C-alpha positions as CSV (number, residue, x, y, z in Angstrom):
1,M,0.0,0.0,0.0
2,A,1.2,3.5,-0.8
3,V,2.1,5.9,2.0
4,E,-0.5,8.8,2.6
5,I,0.4,11.9,4.5
6,R,-2.4,13.7,6.4
7,S,-2.3,16.8,8.6
8,V,-3.3,16.4,12.2
9,R,-6.8,17.8,12.4
10,T,-8.7,16.2,15.3
11,A,-8.1,15.3,18.9
12,R,-8.0,11.7,17.8
13,D,-5.3,12.5,15.3
14,L,-3.3,14.3,18.0
15,K,-3.6,11.2,20.2
16,R,-2.2,9.1,17.4
17,F,0.7,11.6,17.0
18,I,1.5,11.3,20.7
19,D,1.1,7.6,20.9
20,L,3.2,6.5,18.0
21,P,6.6,6.4,19.7
22,F,5.1,4.3,22.5
23,R,4.4,1.6,19.9
24,L,7.7,2.1,18.0
25,H,10.0,2.0,21.1
26,A,8.2,0.1,23.8
27,N,10.6,-2.8,23.6
28,H,13.8,-0.7,23.7
29,P,15.0,-0.4,27.4
30,Q,16.9,2.9,26.6
31,W,13.7,4.7,25.5
32,V,12.0,6.8,28.1
33,P,8.2,7.3,27.6
34,P,7.2,11.0,28.0
35,L,4.3,12.0,30.1
36,K,1.4,12.0,27.7
37,L,-0.4,14.9,29.4
38,E,2.7,17.1,29.1
39,R,3.1,16.2,25.4
40,R,-0.5,17.2,24.8
41,L,0.0,20.6,26.5
42,F,3.3,21.1,24.7
43,L,1.7,20.6,21.3
44,N,-1.2,22.9,22.1
45,R,-0.9,26.0,20.0
46,R,-2.7,28.2,22.5
47,L,-0.4,27.2,25.4
48,N,3.1,26.8,23.9
49,A,5.0,30.0,23.9
50,F,6.6,29.0,20.5
51,F,3.4,30.0,18.8
52,S,3.8,33.6,19.9
53,H,6.6,33.9,17.3
54,G,6.3,30.8,15.2
55,E,3.9,28.5,13.3
56,A,3.8,24.8,12.6
57,E,1.9,22.0,11.0
58,Y,1.7,18.4,12.3
59,F,1.7,15.4,9.9
60,L,0.9,11.7,10.2
61,A,2.0,9.1,7.7
62,W,-0.6,6.4,7.0
63,R,-0.3,3.0,5.3
64,D,-3.2,0.6,5.1
65,R,-5.2,2.5,7.8
66,R,-2.3,2.4,10.2
67,V,0.0,5.3,11.4
68,V,3.6,4.5,10.4
69,G,5.3,7.9,10.9
70,R,5.0,11.5,12.1
71,I,6.8,14.8,11.6
72,T,6.2,18.6,12.1
73,A,7.2,21.4,9.9
74,Q,7.7,24.8,11.5
75,V,8.8,28.3,11.0
76,N,10.5,30.2,13.9
77,H,10.0,33.8,12.9
78,A,12.1,35.0,15.8
79,F,15.0,32.8,14.7
80,N,14.8,34.0,11.1
81,E,14.5,37.6,12.0
82,H,17.5,37.5,14.3
83,Q,19.7,35.3,12.1
84,E,18.5,37.0,8.9
85,K,17.7,33.6,7.3
86,N,14.8,31.9,5.7
87,W,15.1,28.5,7.4
88,G,12.2,26.1,8.0
89,W,12.5,23.4,10.5
90,F,11.2,19.9,11.1
91,G,10.8,18.1,14.4
92,F,9.0,15.3,16.4
93,L,10.3,12.8,13.9
94,E,9.2,9.2,14.6
95,L,8.8,6.5,12.0
96,E,9.0,2.8,11.2
97,D,12.1,1.5,9.4
98,D,10.8,2.3,6.0
99,Q,12.4,4.6,3.4
100,E,9.2,5.3,1.6
101,V,7.7,6.6,4.8
102,A,10.8,8.8,5.5
103,D,10.7,10.3,2.0
104,A,7.0,11.0,2.2
105,L,7.3,12.7,5.5
106,F,10.2,15.0,4.5
107,E,8.4,15.9,1.2
108,A,5.3,16.8,3.1
109,A,7.3,19.0,5.5
110,A,9.1,20.6,2.6
111,A,5.9,21.2,0.6
112,W,4.4,23.1,3.6
113,L,7.6,25.2,4.1
114,R,8.1,26.3,0.5
115,P,5.0,28.6,0.3
116,H,6.1,30.2,3.5
117,G,9.2,31.4,1.7
118,M,11.7,29.1,3.3
119,E,14.9,28.2,1.5
120,R,16.2,25.3,3.7
121,I,14.7,22.6,5.9
122,V,16.8,22.0,9.1
123,G,16.3,19.8,12.1
124,P,15.1,17.9,13.9
125,A,14.2,20.3,16.7
126,D,10.9,20.0,18.6
127,F,9.9,23.6,17.8
128,A,13.3,25.0,19.0
129,M,16.8,23.8,19.6
130,N,16.6,24.1,23.4
131,N,13.9,21.5,23.3
132,E,14.6,17.9,22.2
133,S,16.8,18.2,19.1
134,G,19.0,16.2,16.8
135,I,19.1,12.6,15.6
136,L,21.1,10.3,17.9
137,I,24.1,8.9,16.1
138,E,26.3,7.8,19.0
139,G,25.3,6.5,22.5
140,F,22.4,4.2,21.5
141,D,23.1,2.0,24.6
142,L,22.6,4.9,27.0
143,R,19.2,6.1,28.4
144,P,18.5,9.7,27.4
145,M,18.5,12.3,30.1
146,I,15.7,14.9,30.5
147,V,15.0,16.9,27.2
148,Q,17.1,14.4,25.2
149,P,15.7,12.3,22.4
150,W,16.5,8.6,21.8
151,H,16.4,7.0,18.4
152,P,17.4,3.5,17.1
153,P,20.2,3.5,14.5
154,Y,18.0,3.2,11.5
155,Y,16.7,6.8,11.9
156,R,20.1,8.2,10.8
157,V,20.1,5.9,7.7
158,L,16.6,6.9,6.7
159,V,17.2,10.6,7.2
160,E,20.4,10.6,5.1
161,R,18.9,8.5,2.4
162,A,16.1,11.1,2.2
163,G,18.7,13.6,1.1
164,M,19.5,15.3,4.4
165,T,23.1,16.2,5.1
166,K,25.0,17.1,8.2
167,A,24.6,20.7,9.4
168,M,25.9,20.4,13.0
169,D,26.8,17.9,15.7
170,L,25.8,18.3,19.3
171,F,27.9,16.7,22.1
172,M,26.8,15.4,25.5
173,W,29.7,15.2,28.0
174,N,29.7,12.9,31.0
175,L,31.1,14.2,34.3
176,E,31.5,12.3,37.6
177,V,32.2,13.8,41.0
178,T,34.5,10.9,41.6
179,G,36.6,12.4,38.7
180,R,37.6,15.5,40.7
181,D,41.2,14.3,40.6
182,K,41.1,14.3,36.8
183,V,40.4,18.0,36.7
184,L,43.3,20.2,35.7
185,P,44.6,22.1,38.9
186,V,44.3,25.4,37.1
187,I,40.5,25.1,37.2
188,W,40.5,25.2,41.0
189,E,43.0,28.1,41.0
190,L,40.8,30.1,38.7
191,A,37.7,29.3,40.8
192,E,39.3,30.9,43.9
193,K,40.3,34.0,42.0
194,A,36.7,34.7,40.9
195,Q,35.8,36.2,44.3
196,T,39.2,37.1,45.8
197,E,40.5,39.0,42.8
198,H,37.5,39.9,40.8
199,G,34.8,40.4,43.4
200,I,32.3,38.0,41.9
201,R,30.1,35.8,44.1
202,V,27.8,32.9,43.2
203,R,24.4,32.6,44.9
204,P,21.7,30.0,44.5
205,M,18.5,30.9,42.7
206,R,15.3,30.8,44.8
207,R,12.1,29.1,43.9
208,W,10.0,32.1,45.1
209,Q,11.8,34.5,42.8
210,L,12.6,32.0,40.0
211,R,10.8,34.1,37.3
212,K,12.8,37.2,38.4
213,D,16.0,35.1,38.2
214,M,15.0,34.0,34.7
215,D,15.4,37.6,33.5
216,K,19.0,37.5,34.9
217,F,19.4,34.1,33.2
218,A,18.3,35.6,29.9
219,E,20.7,38.6,30.3
220,V,23.6,36.1,30.4
221,Y,22.1,33.8,27.7
222,N,21.4,36.5,25.2
223,S,25.0,37.7,25.7
224,A,27.0,34.5,26.1
225,W,25.2,32.5,23.4
226,S,24.8,35.3,20.9
227,E,27.4,34.0,18.4
228,N,26.2,30.5,18.4
229,W,25.0,28.9,15.2
230,D,21.5,28.2,16.5
231,F,21.0,31.3,18.7
232,V,17.7,33.1,19.1
233,P,17.1,35.4,22.1
234,Y,14.6,34.5,24.7
235,S,11.4,36.6,24.7
236,K,9.3,37.4,27.8
237,K,6.8,34.7,26.9
238,D,9.6,32.2,26.4
239,L,10.9,33.0,29.9
240,D,7.4,32.7,31.4
241,A,7.1,29.2,30.0
242,L,10.7,28.2,30.9
243,A,10.2,29.3,34.5
244,Q,7.0,27.2,34.7
245,E,8.7,24.2,33.4
246,L,11.7,24.6,35.7
247,H,9.6,24.7,38.8
248,L,9.1,20.9,38.4
249,A,12.8,20.2,38.4
250,F,14.0,23.0,40.7
251,D,16.7,22.4,43.2
252,K,18.5,25.4,44.7
253,H,21.8,23.4,44.9
254,W,21.9,23.3,41.1
255,F,20.5,26.6,40.0
256,M,23.2,29.4,40.2
257,I,23.6,33.1,39.5
258,A,27.0,34.8,39.5
259,E,27.0,38.5,40.3
260,R,29.5,41.3,41.0
261,E,29.6,42.1,44.7
262,D,30.0,45.9,44.1
263,N,27.0,46.6,42.0
264,G,25.0,43.3,41.7
265,E,25.5,43.0,37.9
266,V,24.8,39.4,36.8
267,V,27.8,38.0,34.9
268,G,27.2,34.3,34.7
269,M,24.7,31.5,35.5
270,A,24.1,27.8,35.5
271,I,20.9,25.8,35.4
272,T,21.3,22.1,36.1
273,V,18.3,19.8,36.6
274,P,18.0,16.4,38.2
275,D,17.4,13.8,35.5
276,L,13.6,13.5,35.7
277,N,13.8,10.8,33.0
278,Q,14.7,8.5,35.8
279,V,11.3,9.2,37.2
280,L,9.4,9.2,33.9
281,A,10.9,5.8,33.1
282,K,8.9,4.4,36.0
283,M,5.6,6.2,35.0
284,N,5.1,4.8,31.5
285,G,3.7,8.1,30.3
286,K,0.9,8.3,32.9
287,L,0.1,10.1,36.1
288,L,-2.4,7.5,37.2
289,P,-2.7,5.3,39.1
290,F,0.8,5.6,40.6
291,G,2.7,8.1,38.4
292,W,2.0,11.0,40.8
293,W,3.8,9.1,43.6
294,Y,7.0,8.9,41.6
295,L,6.9,12.7,40.8
296,L,6.4,13.5,44.5
297,N,9.4,11.4,45.4
298,K,11.6,12.6,42.5
299,S,14.4,13.9,44.8
300,R,15.0,10.3,46.1
301,L,14.7,8.6,42.7
302,T,17.2,10.7,40.8
303,D,21.0,10.2,41.1
304,R,22.0,12.0,37.9
305,V,21.8,15.6,36.7
306,R,21.9,17.3,33.3
307,V,23.8,20.6,33.1
308,G,21.5,22.4,30.6
309,F,22.9,25.9,30.7
310,L,26.3,27.2,32.0
311,G,27.5,30.5,30.6
312,V,29.4,33.7,31.3
313,K,29.1,37.1,29.7
314,P,32.0,37.5,27.2
315,E,33.5,40.5,29.0
316,Y,33.9,38.4,32.2
317,R,35.3,35.2,30.8
318,H,38.8,36.0,32.1
319,T,37.6,36.2,35.7
320,G,37.3,32.5,36.6
321,V,33.5,32.6,36.9
322,A,33.1,29.5,34.8
323,A,35.6,27.6,36.9
324,R,33.8,28.7,40.0
325,L,30.5,27.4,38.6
326,Y,32.3,24.1,37.7
327,Q,33.7,23.9,41.3
328,L,30.3,24.4,42.8
329,H,28.8,21.6,40.7
330,F,31.4,19.2,42.1
331,D,30.6,20.5,45.6
332,A,26.9,20.0,45.1
333,A,27.4,16.5,43.7
334,E,29.3,15.5,46.8
335,A,26.5,16.7,49.0
336,R,23.4,15.7,47.0
337,P,22.0,12.4,45.9
338,Q,23.1,13.2,42.4
339,D,26.8,12.3,42.0
340,G,27.3,12.9,38.3
341,G,25.6,13.4,35.0
342,E,25.9,15.0,31.6
343,M,26.6,18.5,30.3
344,G,25.2,19.8,27.1
345,W,24.4,19.7,24.5
346,I,27.5,21.6,23.3
347,L,28.0,22.5,19.6
348,E,30.9,20.8,18.0
349,T,32.2,24.2,17.0
350,N,32.2,25.6,20.5
351,T,35.9,25.0,21.0
352,A,36.1,26.9,24.4
353,M,33.4,24.8,26.1
354,N,34.6,21.5,24.7
355,R,38.1,22.2,25.9
356,G,36.7,23.2,29.2
357,M,34.9,19.8,29.4
358,E,38.2,18.1,28.6
359,A,39.9,20.1,31.4
360,M,37.2,18.9,33.8
361,G,37.9,15.3,33.0
362,G,34.8,14.8,30.9
363,R,34.2,12.5,28.0
364,I,31.7,12.6,25.1
365,V,29.1,9.9,25.6
366,K,26.4,11.0,23.1
367,R,26.4,12.7,19.8
368,Y,23.3,14.2,18.1
369,R,23.2,15.5,14.6
370,I,21.2,18.3,13.0
371,Y,20.5,17.9,9.3
372,E,19.6,20.2,6.5
373,R,18.8,20.3,2.8
374,G,17.7,23.0,0.3
375,L,14.1,23.5,-0.6
């Protein structure tokens, strides 16, 4: 039977869209089922902040009255305006091991993007690069951490045979607190100088003022990440949504702001979250009947963290602030149930951060790939 591509139009279609990876990956122990309620809310155009500056279409691939694949096509107007590009994106890719399905999905996404004036199709990114993004190409035997996708090896093959080529690789670095002796001594020396010589202190973020601290986070992010290949500044609505999401994973030991002592200027920050995928893996996508219990006990059920953001304003990178943030992560890991984890993703072209991870004794354990092709 031929493959037919249809847009998601009904609530039943959306359920099929959300349910597909549960069927495809249920027998893979590395795959972590997402919370279905969260996915439904995330895909809601009225509730997701992405749709304040973007638009998207959701597609299902059908064969013989059965769903065999899914994809989204989206335009991030904020990204294109800031980067002065006409890029369209694809995301939420899930499919059976079938090249005909892959080809049909990519052609449907491309056909939707062309009338919107897009010149390239890039991805995958689930609406934006700071959500789940990339195709897994190394690290298949490892369970993904929070906001990381997992794919079987055939995804890469199908995507490349569909004419997509490499645009950028994203690295995930493993760091263990037991590896403190592997850290270059200069890191600890720089960390001490951040306060003694440059007058910079690091304080924990607070849950009660988390939204306010998100403005400080954005001040650093919009400065420190501005030259990145994928950069788009955070808007107020984006920060509102991010603050709401982070409340679920908030731990004051892992959320940090670096400020000048003399005038309070924010100069750096780090947001590290306990790996809630360790909790989600026990919930099988559902809050009921017992999923809520796992969420309430998440602090006891997680022993890993993901360093999602760690950055310093360019004019303060000589002050040892990054080293101090690294040091405090090691200190927290010695005191908290979480004794290690992963940092990233980090662009393959981000030489400074990748060298920093090497200096910290880290090693690359996962590699994700962003693909592109002309339209």
